[in-house]
C-alpha positions as CSV (number, residue, x, y, z in Angstrom):
1,M,0.0,0.0,0.0
2,L,3.0,2.3,0.6
3,G,3.6,2.4,-3.2
4,L,0.2,3.9,-3.8
5,E,0.6,6.3,-0.9
6,L,3.9,7.4,-2.2
7,V,2.5,8.1,-5.7
8,V,-0.3,10.2,-4.2
9,A,2.1,12.0,-1.9
10,L,4.5,12.9,-4.8
11,G,1.6,14.0,-7.0
12,V,0.3,16.3,-4.3
13,A,3.8,17.6,-3.6
14,V,4.2,18.4,-7.3
15,L,0.8,20.2,-7.4
16,V,1.4,22.2,-4.2
17,G,5.0,23.1,-5.2
18,N,3.9,24.5,-8.6
19,V,0.9,26.4,-7.1
20,L,3.1,28.0,-4.4
21,G,5.7,28.9,-7.0
22,R,3.2,30.7,-9.1
23,R,1.5,32.3,-6.1
24,F,4.7,33.8,-4.7
25,G,6.5,34.4,-8.0
26,L,9.3,31.8,-7.4
27,A,10.7,29.4,-9.9
28,P,8.9,26.1,-9.5
29,P,12.0,24.0,-8.9
30,V,12.7,26.1,-5.8
31,T,9.3,25.5,-4.2
32,L,9.3,21.8,-5.3
33,L,12.6,21.3,-3.4
34,V,11.2,22.9,-0.3
35,V,8.0,20.8,-0.5
36,G,10.2,17.7,-1.0
37,A,12.3,18.5,2.0
38,L,9.2,18.9,4.1
39,L,7.8,15.7,2.7
40,G,11.0,13.9,3.6
41,I,10.3,14.6,7.3
42,V,7.7,11.8,7.1
43,P,9.8,8.6,8.0
44,A,7.9,6.3,5.6
45,V,8.6,8.6,2.7
46,R,12.2,9.3,3.6
47,Q,13.0,5.6,4.0
48,T,11.5,4.7,0.6
49,Q,14.6,4.8,-1.5
50,L,14.2,4.7,-5.3
51,P,17.1,2.8,-7.0
52,P,19.2,5.1,-9.1
53,E,18.3,3.0,-12.2
54,V,14.8,4.4,-11.8
55,V,16.0,7.9,-12.4
56,L,18.5,7.0,-15.1
57,L,16.4,4.5,-17.0
58,L,12.8,5.6,-16.3
59,F,12.7,9.4,-15.8
60,L,15.8,10.6,-17.7
61,P,15.1,9.2,-21.2
62,V,11.7,10.8,-21.4
63,L,12.9,14.2,-20.3
64,L,16.0,14.2,-22.6
65,Y,14.0,13.0,-25.6
66,W,11.4,15.8,-25.2
67,E,14.1,18.4,-24.8
68,S,15.8,17.1,-27.9
69,L,12.6,17.2,-29.9
70,T,11.9,20.8,-28.9
71,T,15.3,22.3,-29.2
72,S,16.6,24.2,-32.3
73,M,18.9,22.2,-34.5
74,R,19.8,25.3,-36.5
75,E,21.1,27.0,-33.3
76,I,23.0,23.9,-32.3
77,R,24.8,23.8,-35.7
78,S,25.6,27.5,-35.4
79,N,27.0,27.2,-31.9
80,L,28.4,23.6,-32.2
81,R,31.9,24.5,-31.2
82,G,30.9,26.2,-28.0
83,I,28.5,23.4,-27.1
84,V,31.2,20.8,-27.6
85,L,33.6,22.7,-25.4
86,L,31.0,23.2,-22.7
87,S,29.9,19.6,-22.7
88,T,33.4,18.0,-22.7
89,V,36.2,20.3,-21.7
90,L,34.3,22.2,-19.1
91,V,32.9,19.0,-17.5
92,I,36.4,17.5,-17.2
93,L,37.8,20.7,-15.7
94,T,34.9,21.1,-13.3
95,A,35.2,17.5,-12.1
96,G,38.9,17.9,-11.7
97,A,38.5,21.2,-9.7
98,V,35.9,19.7,-7.4
99,A,38.1,16.6,-6.9
100,V,41.0,18.8,-5.9
101,A,38.7,20.7,-3.5
102,G,37.3,17.5,-2.1
103,H,40.7,16.0,-1.5
104,A,41.8,19.2,0.2
105,L,38.8,18.7,2.5
106,G,39.9,15.2,3.4
107,L,38.4,12.9,0.8
108,P,40.6,10.2,-0.8
109,W,41.3,10.9,-4.5
110,G,38.9,8.2,-5.7
111,P,35.8,9.4,-3.8
112,A,36.8,13.0,-4.6
113,W,36.7,12.3,-8.3
114,V,33.3,10.5,-7.8
115,L,32.0,13.7,-6.2
116,G,33.4,15.8,-9.0
117,A,31.8,13.6,-11.7
118,A,28.5,13.7,-9.9
119,V,28.2,17.5,-9.7
120,A,30.0,18.4,-13.0
121,P,27.1,18.1,-15.5
122,T,24.4,20.7,-15.7
123,D,20.9,19.5,-15.8
124,A,18.7,19.8,-18.9
125,T,15.4,19.9,-17.1
126,A,16.6,22.4,-14.5
127,V,17.9,24.7,-17.3
128,G,14.6,24.4,-19.2
129,A,12.6,25.3,-16.1
130,L,14.7,28.2,-14.9
131,A,16.3,29.8,-18.0
132,G,13.3,30.2,-20.2
133,A,13.4,34.0,-20.1
134,L,16.8,34.2,-21.9
135,P,17.3,34.9,-25.6
136,R,16.9,31.9,-27.9
137,R,20.6,31.5,-28.7
138,Q,21.6,31.3,-25.0
139,V,18.8,29.0,-24.1
140,T,19.7,26.6,-27.0
141,V,23.4,26.6,-26.0
142,L,22.5,25.9,-22.3
143,R,20.1,23.2,-23.2
144,A,22.4,21.5,-25.7
145,E,25.2,21.7,-23.2
146,S,23.2,20.0,-20.5
147,L,21.9,17.4,-23.0
148,V,25.4,16.2,-24.0
149,N,27.6,16.8,-20.9
150,D,26.0,13.9,-19.0
151,G,27.9,11.5,-21.2
152,T,31.2,13.0,-20.3
153,A,30.4,13.0,-16.6
154,L,29.3,9.4,-16.6
155,V,32.6,8.3,-18.2
156,I,34.5,10.2,-15.5
157,F,32.2,8.7,-12.9
158,G,32.8,5.1,-14.2
159,L,36.5,5.6,-14.1
160,A,36.5,7.1,-10.6
161,V,34.3,4.3,-9.2
162,G,36.3,1.6,-11.0
163,L,39.6,2.9,-9.7
164,T,38.2,3.2,-6.1
165,V,36.7,-0.3,-6.0
166,G,39.8,-1.8,-7.8
167,E,38.3,-2.8,-11.1
168,D,40.0,-0.3,-13.5
169,H,43.5,1.0,-14.2
170,L,44.1,4.5,-15.4
171,T,45.8,4.5,-18.8
172,L,45.5,6.9,-21.7
173,P,44.4,4.3,-24.2
174,H,41.8,3.0,-21.7
175,V,40.4,6.5,-21.0
176,G,40.4,7.3,-24.8
177,G,38.6,4.1,-25.6
178,L,35.9,4.8,-23.0
179,F,35.2,8.2,-24.4
180,L,35.2,6.9,-27.9
181,L,32.8,4.2,-27.0
182,A,30.6,6.5,-25.0
183,Y,30.2,9.1,-27.8
184,G,30.7,7.1,-30.9
185,G,28.6,4.2,-29.7
186,G,25.9,6.4,-28.3
187,A,25.6,8.4,-31.5
188,A,25.4,5.2,-33.6
189,I,22.7,3.8,-31.4
190,G,20.8,7.0,-31.6
191,V,20.9,7.0,-35.4
192,L,19.8,3.3,-35.5
193,V,16.8,3.9,-33.2
194,A,15.8,7.0,-35.2
195,W,16.0,5.0,-38.4
196,I,13.8,2.2,-37.0
197,N,11.4,4.9,-35.6
198,M,11.0,6.6,-38.9
199,N,10.3,3.3,-40.8
200,L,7.7,2.2,-38.2
201,R,6.0,5.6,-38.2
202,R,5.7,5.5,-42.0
203,R,3.8,2.2,-41.8
204,L,1.5,2.9,-38.8
205,D,-1.7,4.7,-39.5
206,D,-3.2,4.3,-36.0
207,P,-2.2,7.3,-33.8
208,L,-2.1,5.1,-30.7
209,L,0.3,2.7,-32.3
210,G,2.5,5.5,-33.7
211,N,2.8,7.3,-30.4
212,T,3.5,4.0,-28.6
213,V,6.6,3.8,-30.9
214,M,7.4,7.4,-30.0
215,I,7.3,6.5,-26.3
216,L,9.4,3.4,-26.7
217,A,12.1,5.2,-28.7
218,P,14.0,7.0,-25.9
219,F,13.9,3.9,-23.6
220,T,15.1,1.7,-26.4
221,A,17.9,4.0,-27.3
222,Y,19.0,4.3,-23.7
223,L,18.8,0.6,-23.1
224,L,20.7,-0.5,-26.3
225,A,23.5,2.1,-25.5
226,E,23.8,0.9,-22.0
227,L,24.1,-2.7,-23.2
228,I,27.2,-1.9,-25.1
229,H,28.5,0.5,-22.4
230,A,28.0,3.5,-24.6
231,S,26.3,6.8,-23.5
232,G,22.6,6.2,-23.2
233,V,22.1,10.0,-22.8
234,L,23.8,10.7,-26.1
235,A,21.8,7.9,-27.8
236,V,18.5,9.5,-26.7
237,V,19.6,13.0,-27.7
238,V,20.8,12.0,-31.1
239,S,17.6,10.0,-31.8
240,G,15.5,12.9,-30.6
241,L,17.3,15.5,-32.7
242,I,17.0,13.4,-35.9
243,M,13.3,12.8,-35.3
244,A,12.8,16.6,-34.7
245,Q,14.1,17.2,-38.3
246,V,12.1,14.5,-40.1
247,A,8.9,14.5,-38.1
248,P,7.2,17.6,-39.7
249,S,7.1,15.8,-43.1
250,L,6.7,12.3,-41.7
251,I,4.3,12.4,-38.8
252,R,0.5,12.7,-39.5
253,A,-1.5,15.5,-37.9
254,E,-3.6,13.2,-35.7
255,H,-0.4,11.6,-34.4
256,R,1.1,14.9,-33.7
257,R,-2.0,16.3,-31.9
258,Q,-2.1,13.2,-29.6
259,A,1.7,13.5,-28.9
260,L,1.4,17.2,-28.0
261,A,-1.3,16.4,-25.6
262,F,0.7,13.7,-23.9
263,W,4.3,14.7,-23.7
264,P,4.0,18.2,-22.1
265,L,1.9,16.7,-19.2
266,A,4.2,13.7,-18.8
267,T,7.4,15.7,-18.7
268,F,5.7,18.3,-16.3
269,I,4.9,15.5,-13.8
270,I,8.2,13.7,-14.1
271,N,10.2,16.9,-13.9
272,G,8.3,18.0,-10.8
273,T,8.7,14.6,-9.2
274,L,12.4,14.7,-9.7
275,F,12.8,18.0,-7.9
276,V,10.6,16.8,-5.1
277,L,12.8,13.6,-4.8
278,V,15.9,15.8,-4.5
279,G,14.4,17.4,-1.4
280,V,13.4,14.1,0.0
281,E,16.9,12.7,-0.6
282,L,18.4,15.6,1.2
283,Q,16.5,14.7,4.3
284,Y,17.5,11.0,4.0
285,A,21.2,11.8,3.6
286,L,21.0,14.3,6.4
287,R,20.1,11.5,8.9
288,H,22.9,9.3,7.8
289,L,25.7,11.6,8.9
290,S,27.2,12.2,12.3
291,R,27.3,15.7,13.7
292,A,31.0,16.0,12.8
293,D,30.5,14.7,9.3
294,L,27.5,17.0,8.9
295,Q,29.6,20.0,9.7
296,D,32.2,18.9,7.2
297,A,29.6,18.2,4.6
298,L,28.0,21.6,5.0
299,I,31.4,23.2,4.5
300,A,32.0,21.0,1.5
301,I,28.7,22.1,0.0
302,G,29.7,25.7,0.2
303,V,33.2,25.1,-1.1
304,V,32.0,22.9,-4.0
305,G,29.2,25.4,-4.9
306,V,31.9,28.2,-5.1
307,V,34.2,26.0,-7.2
308,L,31.4,25.2,-9.7
309,V,30.6,28.8,-10.3
310,A,34.2,30.0,-10.3
311,V,35.3,27.3,-12.9
312,R,32.3,28.0,-15.1
313,F,32.9,31.7,-15.1
314,A,36.6,31.3,-15.7
315,F,36.0,28.9,-18.6
316,L,33.3,31.0,-20.3
317,F,35.6,34.1,-20.3
318,C,38.9,32.4,-21.0
319,S,37.6,30.2,-23.8
320,A,35.9,33.2,-25.4
321,Y,39.2,35.2,-25.5
322,L,41.1,32.1,-26.7
323,I,38.6,31.6,-29.6
324,R,38.9,35.3,-30.5
325,L,42.6,35.0,-30.6
326,I,42.6,31.9,-32.9
327,D,39.5,32.5,-35.0
328,R,39.4,35.9,-36.6
329,R,36.9,35.2,-39.3
330,P,34.2,37.9,-39.9
331,Q,31.4,35.4,-39.2
332,Q,32.9,34.5,-35.9
333,R,32.9,38.1,-34.9
334,L,29.2,38.3,-35.7
335,R,28.5,35.5,-33.2
336,R,30.2,37.2,-30.2
337,I,28.1,37.9,-27.2
338,S,28.5,40.6,-24.6
339,H,30.2,40.1,-21.2
340,R,26.9,40.7,-19.5
341,A,25.3,37.9,-21.5
342,R,28.3,35.7,-20.5
343,V,27.7,36.5,-16.9
344,V,24.1,35.3,-17.3
345,S,25.2,32.0,-18.8
346,G,27.6,31.7,-15.8
347,F,24.7,31.8,-13.4
348,A,22.6,29.3,-15.4
349,G,24.7,26.3,-14.6
350,F,22.1,24.4,-12.6
351,R,22.5,20.9,-11.3
352,G,19.6,18.4,-11.0
353,A,18.4,14.9,-11.3
354,V,21.4,13.5,-13.2
355,S,23.8,14.5,-10.4
356,L,21.5,12.9,-7.8
357,A,21.2,9.7,-9.8
358,V,25.0,9.5,-10.3
359,A,25.6,10.0,-6.6
360,L,23.0,7.4,-5.6
361,S,24.5,4.9,-8.0
362,V,27.8,4.8,-6.1
363,P,28.3,1.2,-5.0
364,K,27.9,0.4,-1.3
365,A,31.0,-1.8,-1.1
366,L,34.5,-2.3,-2.5
367,D,35.8,-5.5,-4.1
368,S,37.2,-6.3,-0.7
369,G,33.8,-6.1,0.9
370,E,34.6,-2.9,2.9
371,P,32.1,-0.1,2.6
372,F,32.7,2.4,-0.2
373,P,34.5,5.3,1.4
374,D,32.4,8.4,2.2
375,R,29.4,7.3,0.2
376,A,26.9,9.0,2.5
377,F,29.1,12.1,2.5
378,I,29.1,12.1,-1.4
379,V,25.3,11.7,-1.5
380,F,24.6,14.5,1.0
381,V,27.1,17.0,-0.6
382,T,25.7,16.3,-4.1
383,S,22.1,16.8,-2.8
384,G,23.1,20.0,-1.1
385,V,24.9,21.3,-4.2
386,I,21.8,20.7,-6.2
387,V,19.7,22.6,-3.7
388,V,22.2,25.5,-3.6
389,T,22.4,25.8,-7.4
390,L,18.7,25.6,-7.8
391,V,17.7,27.9,-5.0
392,V,20.5,30.5,-4.9
393,Q,21.2,30.7,-8.6
394,G,17.5,30.2,-9.4
395,L,16.7,33.2,-7.2
396,L,19.6,35.3,-8.5
397,L,19.2,34.6,-12.2
398,P,16.1,36.8,-12.8
399,R,18.0,39.7,-11.1
400,V,21.1,39.0,-13.1
401,V,19.0,39.0,-16.3
402,R,17.5,42.4,-15.4
403,W,21.0,43.7,-14.7
404,A,22.4,42.4,-18.0
405,R,19.7,44.3,-19.9
406,L,19.8,41.8,-22.7
407,P,18.1,42.9,-25.9
408,R,14.6,41.5,-26.4
409,D,14.7,38.4,-28.6
410,T,12.1,39.0,-31.3
411,S,13.6,36.5,-33.8
412,V,11.0,33.8,-33.1
413,D,8.1,36.2,-33.6
414,E,9.6,37.6,-36.8
415,E,10.3,34.2,-38.3
416,H,6.8,33.0,-37.3
417,I,5.3,35.9,-39.2
418,L,7.6,35.3,-42.2
419,A,6.7,31.7,-42.4
420,E,3.0,32.3,-42.0
421,T,3.0,35.0,-44.6
422,M,5.0,33.1,-47.2
423,A,3.1,29.8,-46.6
424,T,-0.3,31.7,-47.0
425,E,0.9,33.5,-50.1
426,E,2.1,30.3,-51.8
427,A,-1.2,28.6,-50.8
428,I,-3.2,31.3,-52.5
429,E,-1.0,31.1,-55.5
430,A,-1.5,27.3,-55.7
431,L,-5.3,27.5,-55.0
432,P,-6.5,27.6,-58.7
433,R,-4.3,24.6,-59.7
434,L,-5.3,22.6,-56.6
435,A,-9.0,23.4,-57.1
436,A,-8.8,22.2,-60.7
437,E,-7.0,19.0,-59.6
438,Q,-9.7,18.3,-56.9
439,G,-12.6,19.3,-59.2
440,A,-13.8,21.8,-56.5
441,D,-16.9,23.9,-56.8
442,P,-16.0,27.5,-57.8
443,R,-18.0,28.8,-54.9
444,V,-15.9,26.7,-52.5
445,T,-12.7,27.9,-54.1
446,E,-13.8,31.5,-53.8
447,W,-14.7,31.1,-50.2
448,L,-11.3,29.6,-49.4
449,R,-9.6,32.3,-51.3
450,Q,-11.3,35.0,-49.3
451,E,-10.5,33.2,-46.0
452,Y,-6.8,32.8,-46.9
453,E,-6.6,36.4,-48.0
454,A,-8.1,37.5,-44.7
455,R,-5.4,35.5,-42.9
456,L,-2.7,37.0,-45.1
457,A,-3.9,40.5,-44.4
458,A,-3.9,39.7,-40.6
459,A,-0.4,38.2,-40.8
460,R,1.0,41.3,-42.6
461,A,-0.7,43.6,-40.1
462,K,0.8,41.6,-37.3
463,G,4.2,41.9,-38.8
464,A,3.7,45.7,-39.2
465,G,2.8,45.9,-35.5
466,D,-0.5,47.6,-36.2
467,D,-2.9,46.3,-33.5
468,D,-5.7,48.5,-34.8
469,D,-5.6,47.2,-38.4
470,P,-9.0,46.3,-39.7
471,A,-7.8,42.8,-40.7
472,L,-6.7,42.1,-37.1
473,L,-10.0,43.5,-35.7
474,H,-11.9,41.3,-38.2
475,N,-10.1,38.2,-37.0
476,R,-10.6,39.0,-33.3
477,H,-14.4,39.4,-33.9
478,Y,-14.4,36.2,-35.9
479,T,-12.6,34.3,-33.1
480,D,-14.8,35.8,-30.3
481,L,-18.0,35.0,-32.1
482,G,-16.9,31.6,-33.1
483,L,-16.0,30.7,-29.5
484,A,-19.3,32.0,-28.3
485,L,-21.2,29.9,-30.8
486,I,-19.2,26.8,-29.7
487,A,-20.0,27.4,-26.1
488,H,-23.7,27.7,-27.1
489,K,-23.6,24.5,-29.1
490,R,-21.9,22.7,-26.2
491,A,-24.6,23.8,-23.8
492,T,-27.3,22.6,-26.1
493,I,-25.6,19.1,-26.4
494,V,-25.2,18.8,-22.6
495,R,-28.9,19.8,-22.2
496,L,-30.0,17.1,-24.7
497,R,-27.9,14.5,-22.7
498,D,-29.4,15.7,-19.4
499,E,-32.9,15.4,-20.9
500,R,-32.0,11.9,-22.1
501,D,-32.6,12.7,-25.8
502,I,-29.0,11.6,-26.7
503,D,-26.6,9.1,-25.1
504,D,-23.3,9.9,-23.4
505,T,-21.5,8.3,-26.3
506,V,-23.1,10.8,-28.7
507,L,-22.2,13.6,-26.3
508,R,-18.5,12.6,-26.2
509,R,-18.3,12.3,-30.0
510,L,-19.8,15.8,-30.6
511,Q,-17.8,17.3,-27.7
512,A,-14.6,16.0,-29.2
513,A,-15.4,17.8,-32.5
514,L,-16.3,21.0,-30.6
515,D,-13.1,20.7,-28.6
516,Y,-11.0,20.5,-31.8
517,E,-12.7,23.5,-33.2
518,E,-12.3,25.5,-30.0
519,V,-8.6,24.7,-29.7
520,R,-8.2,25.8,-33.4
521,L,-9.9,29.1,-32.8
522,A,-8.2,29.7,-29.4
523,G,-4.8,29.0,-31.0
524,R,-5.6,31.3,-33.9
525,E,-6.4,34.1,-31.4
526,Q,-3.1,33.6,-29.6
527,V,-1.1,33.8,-32.8
528,E,-2.9,36.8,-34.2
């Protein structure tokens, strides 16, 4: 029964945390952490430990896949060099710096590197939740960095654990082979799963079956990569990025509508649950440390938090000057960002669920049978660092963004208007030919032409920024009246059901049609 109680408790915590965040104007991850810490006071909840495989194999693939599907491939290509440097070199430097700090605080070198590997990668879900107000280019770089850097961190973690328990030996060919397998194998598995996904989606007409394939894709990619000891994270990301490029011309509209209804809700619940679990885990780790160890751990949390921020800032500025010194091409100069924007990126290095899962996956014993040194210390410090980065940096980031006075990013709106205008113009141009091919009634053709010309006029007015343009007013009146008519029709159908003139089955069928129409009109209103 505890399983059902835990599900209900986590669900309520996610709901309460998000409501409180919106009520008090705080980032939801911050309030979810607090709610999770309070929930962890309950002994039954605190003592229910989820295996780290649950986070790595159940939660993480879904979140990474959705992040990959919704990121900008164009921006990734444009900023590929910076993303690669952030997701590899910065992770290695961060893990090394934290290992040095941990060793200075008394940890043996093996556990110190384990701690460094755990806290080195930034978290994609945390970045997505907390950095949404930044310009598109910065958000894309941060998200892509956090999508890929987990693979680097997991290789470092595997080496550190292997050396500590006595299974591995540190040699350059061995380390190079591990990185090659992690990235090369992960990318290859991602391509394979995307290819299988594409071929299945072409052949499946049923939206339920097609979206079942979509749900299986990230888990399959992660599992296959783990079986060959490659990066499951990279496999999921590569598969998602490929599908994001081919899906618009491959996936049918009904499949897409069903997916867009499912994935945002699923990722919202999973994401919130992970932040709650971090708060719960902090309570659990807190009770497994002595008073002396707790004092050392709190000091370590502060030191590691400072090291993470210092290394990130140093890398962001030093790498920028190094690139400017080496690459003096005109197009490179056009891509430079201001120092203030770089400071914002420095404060956006949040840690999250991956760090917690890595820390929890530290083995409990060495090959000799002795306990893994300082395991509880590593788990507590990692949990504390996650809390510090989410709470402190999450609260500071909006203020830093305001201080930076970054220019408002209107590129998405401008490109939206461009695409809508051009697509409508070409549709009007093709209308006579398509009408002839379809054998359409001239009156229907004329009605569609007038409707599309009205949309085109509205799009052009929107691009000109003229809110009082007659075309926009016409569309607003059209939308408002259409929504009012739908509400009236829905009330009539419900009345007929209540009077037992129609069955509930008929009501649900008609209601679904009205819902589609209402969503279409409401979406049109938001766009225009």
